[in-house]
N, C-alpha and C positions, 0 to 999 in steps of 0.2 A: 835199082830195086826199091820198091816203096818200103820205107822203113817201119810201117805199120803191119805188113803182112810178113810172117816168117823172118821177123828181124834177125840178123846175124850178131853173135856174141864172140867177140875175139878172144881167143886163148893162145898164149905163147907156149909152143911146145918145141918140136924139132924146127919148127919153122911157125909164123903166124898162122893159125888156122881158125876156122869160124864154126861155132855151133849153131845149127838151125834146127829148131823145134817144129818141123813140118810134117806133112803127111808121110813123106818117105821115111823119116826117123820113126813115126808112130807106126807105120806098117811094118818095117824091120824089126822093130821092138816086139811087137805082137807075133810076128812069125817065129821069132826066137824063143820067147818066154811064154806064149799063149795068154799073156795078159793084155788086156785093153785099156791103154792109157787113159782114155776118155772116161773110164769107169773108176779109176783110181783116184783116191781122195787127195794124196799129197806125195810129192816126191820124197819127203821125210820118211815115208812108210816104206821105201825101197831097200832091198838088201844091197850089199856091196856089189854082188853079181850083176844085179838089175841095174845099178848105177853104172856100172861098166859097160853093159850092154847098150844102155840108152846114150852114154857119151858115144861109142861106136856108131849108134844109129844116127846121132845128131851131126856126125862128121861125114856120112855117107854122101851128102850133096856134093861134096868136094872132091871126094876120092872114093869111087865106088868099087875100087879093089882093095880098100883098107879092110884088114881082117880084125875079128874082134881081139885076138892076141896081140895084134900090132897096136890096137888102140889101147889096151891095158899097159903095154910096154911104154907107150907115150905118157900115161899117167904116172907110172912107177919112175920113169926116167927124168920127168921134166916138172911134175906137180904133185898133188896128193888128192886123195878121195874126197876130202871135205871142200876143198877149193872147186873141184870138178863139180860136186853136188850143187854148190852155190851158183856156178855158171849154168847148169841145167836148169835149175830154178829161175835164173834170169832169162834164159832163152824161152822157157815156157811162158813166163810173165809176158815178155815182148810179143810171143806169137798169140797170146790169149789175153790181151790187156783187160777185158772185162773182169777178170779175176784178181786184178791188181788190188792190193790192200786187204786181202781176204786170205792170207797165208795159211792160217790154222784151220779154217773151215771150207774153203773154195775148192770145188771139184776143178779137174783139169779143164772141163768144158761144161758149159750149161747145156742142158737137155733142151732139144726144140718144143716150142710151145705146140699143142695140138688145138685144132679148131679154129 
């Protein structure tokens, strides 16, 4: 796998799993929440529920049968919300490296230029 595209971020849970902040994750998040991750300013602006949903969505590449409740249980049994938020931010940064270093002001993705 090209480590520049949808890079995997390891997380030790019931077993080693990987978060992937790719199109599948963004689509799943949007379908559940109705929110477009490309328009959200920061992961820090998300609620605990949204972080849990995004965590679940970032794990779908590996286990498409994983439910949101199972993903939340993985957090509660093996880690904590703050650690997961940090890992999601890392996965986003690896998937969209052009926003690196602009944590406080960078959108999740740049708008395409017109013309």
